[in-house]
C-alpha positions in Angstrom: 0.0 0.0 0.1 1.3 3.5 -0.8 2.6 5.6 2.0 3.3 8.8 -0.2 1.0 10.5 -2.7 1.7 13.3 -5.1 -0.6 16.3 -4.9 -2.2 15.2 -8.2 -2.6 11.6 -7.0 -4.4 12.9 -3.9 -6.9 14.8 -6.1 -7.5 11.8 -8.2 -8.0 9.6 -5.3 -10.5 12.1 -3.8 -12.4 12.5 -6.9 -12.6 8.8 -7.6 -13.9 8.1 -4.0 -16.7 10.6 -4.7 -17.7 8.8 -8.0 -16.0 11.1 -10.6 -13.6 8.4 -11.7 -16.4 6.7 -14.0 -18.1 7.9 -17.1 -21.7 9.0 -16.7 -24.5 6.5 -17.4 -26.5 7.2 -20.6 -29.9 7.0 -18.6 -29.4 7.4 -14.8 -32.1 5.8 -12.7 -32.8 4.8 -9.2 -30.0 2.2 -9.1 -27.5 4.9 -10.0 -28.9 7.4 -7.6 -28.8 5.0 -4.7 -25.3 4.0 -5.6 -24.1 7.7 -5.5 -26.0 8.4 -2.3 -24.5 5.3 -0.6 -21.0 6.4 -1.7 -21.3 9.9 -0.2 -23.3 8.4 3.0 -25.0 11.7 3.4 -26.6 14.5 1.3 -26.7 18.1 2.5 -29.7 20.2 2.4 -30.0 24.0 1.7 -32.9 26.1 0.8 -31.4 28.5 -1.7 -33.1 27.8 -5.0 -31.5 30.3 -7.5 -30.5 27.5 -9.9 -31.4 24.2 -8.2 -31.8 23.3 -4.5 -28.4 21.9 -3.3 -29.5 18.3 -2.6 -30.3 17.8 -6.2 -26.9 19.0 -7.5 -24.5 16.4 -6.4 -26.4 13.7 -8.2 -26.4 15.8 -11.4 -22.6 16.6 -10.9 -21.9 12.8 -11.0 -24.6 11.3 -13.2 -25.8 14.1 -15.5 -29.3 14.9 -16.3 -31.5 12.6 -14.2 -35.1 12.6 -13.4 -35.5 14.6 -10.2 -38.9 13.0 -9.4 -37.0 9.6 -9.0 -34.7 11.3 -6.3 -37.8 12.8 -4.6 -39.4 9.3 -4.4 -36.2 8.2 -2.6 -36.0 11.1 -0.2 -39.6 12.2 0.4 -42.1 9.2 -0.1 -43.9 7.7 2.8 -41.5 5.4 4.5 -38.7 6.5 2.2 -35.3 4.7 2.5 -33.7 8.0 3.4 -34.5 10.4 6.2 -33.2 13.8 7.3 -31.1 14.3 10.3 -28.3 16.6 11.6 -25.5 14.5 10.1 -23.0 16.8 8.4 -25.5 19.5 9.0 -29.2 19.2 8.0 -28.8 16.3 5.5 -30.3 13.1 4.2 -29.1 9.7 5.6 -30.2 6.2 5.1 -33.2 5.6 7.3 -31.3 2.5 8.6 -28.4 4.7 9.9 -30.7 6.6 12.3 -29.2 4.7 15.3 -25.6 5.8 14.3 -26.5 9.3 15.4 -28.1 8.4 18.8 -25.1 9.7 20.5 -25.6 13.0 18.8 -29.3 13.0 19.7 -28.4 12.3 23.3 -25.8 15.1 23.4 -28.2 17.6 22.0 -30.9 16.7 24.5 -28.3 17.1 27.3 -27.5 20.4 25.9 -30.8 21.9 25.2 -33.5 19.6 26.9 -33.2 21.4 30.3 -32.4 24.9 29.3 -34.6 28.0 30.2 -36.5 27.9 26.9 -37.3 24.3 27.3 -38.4 24.6 30.8 -40.7 27.6 30.0 -42.2 25.9 27.0 -42.9 22.4 28.4 -46.7 22.9 27.9 -46.2 23.6 24.1 -43.8 20.7 23.9 -46.2 18.3 25.4 -49.1 19.7 23.3 -47.1 19.3 20.1 -46.2 15.7 21.0 -49.9 14.8 21.7 -50.9 16.5 18.4 -48.5 14.2 16.5 -49.5 11.2 18.4 -53.2 11.7 17.8 -53.0 12.9 14.2 -49.9 11.6 12.6 -47.4 13.5 10.7 -48.1 17.2 10.2 -46.7 20.3 8.7 -46.0 23.2 11.2 -48.8 25.2 9.7 -51.4 22.5 10.4 -50.4 22.5 14.0 -50.1 26.2 14.3 -53.7 26.8 13.1 -55.0 25.2 16.3 -52.4 26.6 18.5 -52.5 29.8 20.4 -50.1 32.1 18.5 -47.0 32.7 20.6 -44.6 35.6 20.7 -41.9 35.2 18.1 -38.5 34.6 19.6 -34.9 35.0 18.2 -34.3 31.5 17.0 -34.6 32.0 13.2 -37.8 34.0 14.0 -39.8 30.8 14.2 -42.6 30.6 16.7 -42.7 28.1 19.6 -44.4 25.4 17.7 -41.7 25.3 14.9 -38.9 25.7 17.6 -40.5 22.7 19.4 -40.6 20.5 16.3 -36.9 21.3 15.5 -35.7 20.5 19.1 -37.7 17.3 19.1 -36.2 16.3 15.7 -32.6 17.0 17.1 -33.4 14.8 20.0 -34.5 12.0 17.8 -38.1 12.1 19.2 -39.5 13.4 15.8 -38.4 12.6 12.3 -39.2 14.4 9.0 -41.9 12.5 7.2 -41.4 14.3 3.9 -41.8 17.8 2.5 -44.4 19.8 0.7 -42.5 22.2 -1.6 -39.7 22.9 0.9 -41.9 22.8 4.0 -41.2 19.9 6.3 -43.8 17.4 7.6 -42.8 16.2 11.1 -44.0 12.9 12.8 -43.1 11.2 15.9 -39.9 9.0 15.0 -42.0 5.8 15.2 -44.5 7.0 12.7 -41.7 7.6 10.2 -38.8 5.1 10.7 -38.6 1.4 10.6 -38.9 -0.2 13.8 -35.5 -1.9 13.3 -33.7 1.6 12.9 -35.4 2.7 16.2 -34.4 -0.6 18.0 -30.8 -0.4 17.0 -29.0 2.6 18.8 -25.3 2.3 18.3 -22.9 3.1 21.4 -21.0 6.3 20.9 -17.6 4.7 20.4 -18.8 2.1 17.8 -20.8 5.0 16.0 -17.8 7.3 15.8 -15.6 4.4 14.5 -18.3 3.6 11.8 -18.7 7.2 10.8 -15.0 7.7 10.6 -14.9 4.6 8.4 -17.5 5.9 6.0 -15.9 9.4 5.9 -12.5 7.8 5.0 -14.2 5.7 2.2 -16.0 8.8 0.9 -12.9 10.9 0.9 -10.4 8.3 -0.3 -7.5 10.2 1.5 -8.0 12.5 4.3 -6.6 14.3 7.5 -8.1 13.9 10.9 -9.8 17.4 10.4 -11.3 16.2 7.1 -12.8 13.1 8.7 -14.1 14.9 11.6 -15.7 17.6 9.4 -17.5 15.1 7.3 -20.0 14.5 10.3 -19.1 17.7 12.1 -17.6 15.8 15.1 -16.0 18.1 17.6 -14.4 15.4 20.0 -11.0 15.3 18.5 -9.6 12.6 21.0 -12.5 10.3 20.2 -11.9 10.8 16.4 -8.2 10.1 16.9 -9.2 6.9 18.8 -11.4 5.8 16.0 -8.8 6.5 13.3 -6.2 4.5 15.4 -8.6 1.4 15.6 -9.2 1.5 12.0 -5.6 1.9 11.2 -4.9 -1.1 13.6 -7.5 -3.0 11.7 -5.8 -2.4 8.4 -8.5 -0.2 6.9 -6.6 3.0 7.0 -2.9 3.5 6.0 -0.9 6.5 7.1 0.3 8.6 4.1 2.1 11.8 3.4 0.7 13.9 0.6 2.7 16.3 -1.3 2.0 19.9 -0.1 -0.2 18.9 2.8 1.3 20.6 5.8 0.4 21.6 9.3 2.5 24.3 11.2 5.2 23.8 8.6 5.4 20.1 9.0 4.0 17.2 6.8 0.3 16.8 7.8 -0.8 13.5 9.1 -3.2 11.8 6.5 -4.7 8.4 5.9 -5.6 6.5 2.8 -8.5 4.1 2.9 -7.5 0.7 1.7 -10.3 0.5 -0.9 -9.3 3.8 -2.5 -8.4 3.7 -6.1 -5.5 5.8 -7.3 -6.4 6.4 -10.9 -4.0 7.4 -13.6 -6.5 10.0 -14.9 -9.8 11.6 -14.0 -11.6 13.0 -17.0 -14.7 14.6 -15.2 -16.6 17.7 -16.0 -19.0 19.0 -13.5 -20.7 21.9 -11.8 -20.6 21.5 -8.1 -22.8 22.8 -5.4 -21.0 24.7 -2.6 -22.3 21.8 -0.3 -20.9 19.0 -2.3 -18.4 16.9 -0.3 -15.7 17.7 -2.7 -15.7 21.3 -1.6 -17.9 21.6 1.5 -14.9 21.7 3.9 -13.3 24.8 2.5 -9.8 24.0 4.0 -9.8 20.6 2.2 -10.9 22.3 -1.0 -7.9 24.7 -0.8 -5.5 21.9 0.1 -6.6 19.6 -2.6 -7.2 22.0 -5.5 -5.6 25.3 -4.4 -9.1 26.7 -4.6 -10.1 29.4 -2.3 -13.9 29.3 -1.9 -16.5 31.3 -0.1 -20.1 31.7 -1.3 -21.1 35.3 -1.2 -24.9 35.3 -0.4 -24.3 37.0 3.0 -21.8 39.5 1.5 -23.1 42.9 0.6 -23.7 43.2 -3.1 -21.0 45.9 -3.8 -18.4 43.7 -2.1 -19.1 40.4 -3.9 -16.1 39.3 -5.9 -17.6 36.4 -8.0 -21.3 36.6 -7.4 -24.3 35.7 -5.3 -24.0 32.0 -5.3 -21.0 30.9 -7.4 -20.6 27.2 -8.2 -17.1 25.4 -8.5 -16.3 24.1 -12.0 -14.4 20.8 -12.2 -12.7 19.8 -15.4 -10.4 16.8 -15.4 -9.1 16.6 -11.8 -8.9 20.4 -11.2 -11.3 23.1 -10.1 -10.8 25.4 -13.1 -13.3 28.2 -12.3 -16.7 29.1 -11.0 -20.0 30.2 -12.5 -22.9 32.0 -10.9 -26.1 30.4 -12.3 -29.8 31.4 -12.2 -32.7 29.4 -13.6 -34.9 32.1 -15.1 -38.2 29.9 -15.5 -40.3 32.7 -16.7 -38.1 33.1 -19.9 -37.0 29.4 -19.8 -33.4 30.6 -19.7 -30.3 29.4 -17.7 -28.6 32.7 -16.9 -24.8 32.7 -16.3 -24.7 35.6 -14.0 -20.8 35.6 -13.8 -18.1 33.3 -15.0 -14.5 33.2 -13.6 -11.3 31.2 -14.5 -8.8 30.0 -11.9 -5.2 30.6 -12.7 -3.9 27.9 -15.2 -7.4 26.9 -16.5 -6.7 24.7 -19.5 -7.5 26.1 -23.1 -10.3 23.5 -23.5 -12.1 24.5 -20.2 -14.6 26.8 -22.0 -15.8 24.1 -24.3 -16.2 21.6 -21.6 -18.0 24.0 -19.4 -20.2 25.1 -22.4 -21.3 21.4 -22.8 -22.0 21.1 -19.1 -24.2 24.3 -19.1 -26.2 22.9 -22.0 -26.7 19.7 -20.0 -27.7 21.8 -17.0 -30.2 23.7 -19.0 -31.7 20.4 -20.3 -31.9 18.9 -16.9 -33.8 21.9 -15.5 -36.1 21.9 -18.6 -34.9 25.3 -19.9 -34.7 26.2 -23.5 -31.8 28.5 -23.7 -28.6 29.8 -22.1 -27.6 33.4 -21.7 -24.1 34.6 -20.6 -23.6 38.0 -18.8 -20.5 40.2 -19.3 -19.2 39.9 -15.8 -16.1 37.8 -15.2 -12.9 36.9 -16.9 -14.4 33.7 -18.3 -17.6 35.3 -19.7 -16.4 36.1 -23.3 -14.7 32.7 -23.6 -17.8 30.9 -22.5 -20.0 33.0 -24.8 -17.6 32.0 -27.7 -18.0 28.4 -26.9 -21.9 28.9 -26.7 -22.5 30.5 -30.1 -26.3 29.8 -29.6 -26.3 31.6 -26.2 -27.5 35.2 -25.9 -25.7 37.9 -23.9 -27.0 40.0 -21.1 -25.3 42.7 -18.9 -24.4 42.1 -15.4 -27.7 42.6 -13.6 -28.8 43.6 -10.1 -27.9 41.4 -7.2 -30.2 38.5 -6.2 -32.9 39.6 -3.7 -31.9 38.8 -0.1 -35.1 36.9 0.2 -33.3 33.9 -1.6 -30.9 33.5 1.4 -31.3 30.3 3.2 -34.1 30.6 5.7 -33.1 27.8 8.1 -30.0 26.2 9.5 -28.0 24.1 7.0 
């Protein structure tokens, strides 16, 4: 097993582990969706919908234009095989993995279950539980119609009913039974999840070891910080213990990666024994900000030399790349970023800005143009329009001769900013 990797090899390992080492299937269906979901182990959720909601994007990045209704059935159908929990952050996990997060549910209950808010709202909490027990899964609005309206508080400006539902979800007492639009439906956990999942809580040390194993497999090669961030685990001693156990079992091999340093010294990293080291990665993809390839910004910079921040919370006049720029992968390199908007009224995919990274290859514009055509087709949009903002805009317009041009427009309205955690 290798004990040293070049920077390029580490990039290829990481991308192959995330499913970018294979060509896209001609007609991706449920089997391919499940394969990708199981490879990532979790799928982050975000409410921003300028181009496409974030949980749809990683599957498009890996598989191309798939039927979103098929993914909806996997994620939102009654007794779906996937369920939402605070995994990376708000994210989908396999329903059968609910017990892996019992330690987190217990920790959140210990942290919030006896605080001042909880104590002062026990009547509301008990009433919400009884409503769900009597009526089955409900949307907050269905409960709120019957509840006495309460004074809105500071926690995301939600009222006490919604706050209660979110807390009970974090504690594992309630699970998400689906969504209507983007509004969640909440049910008692036993109303939503298979009995086997509820009956199999995993002890903390065992859960952390299994989650570390999954993160290592999903990343291919990773530092301890990478592995901890995959599941947002803050207990570094416990993470290091889990890594040590997997190393002793022969599942992880210590490696040094060219250019990966900590405090001027080579960073400790581990290679999963199942990880492939491809000679070449020939992917083209547009990534959501919450794709595992880039969601840990320190790792994205270490792997790709790609400094990345989304700018939805940055005042418009201070934005460098655009409201919600998406990284562009060509080959095994992040070559640029594009800010996309699905203008459904005019059936147009609008490229609001386009930028190259230093050293982007000459063929990057043609590759990105093809991906934008595919993105428009996936979203049911008839045309593409490219703005004049960004050093890649003219190159991209030349590679899309059928596209129209538009001037850089006003910033996206702040109402499009995520309205819930995660």
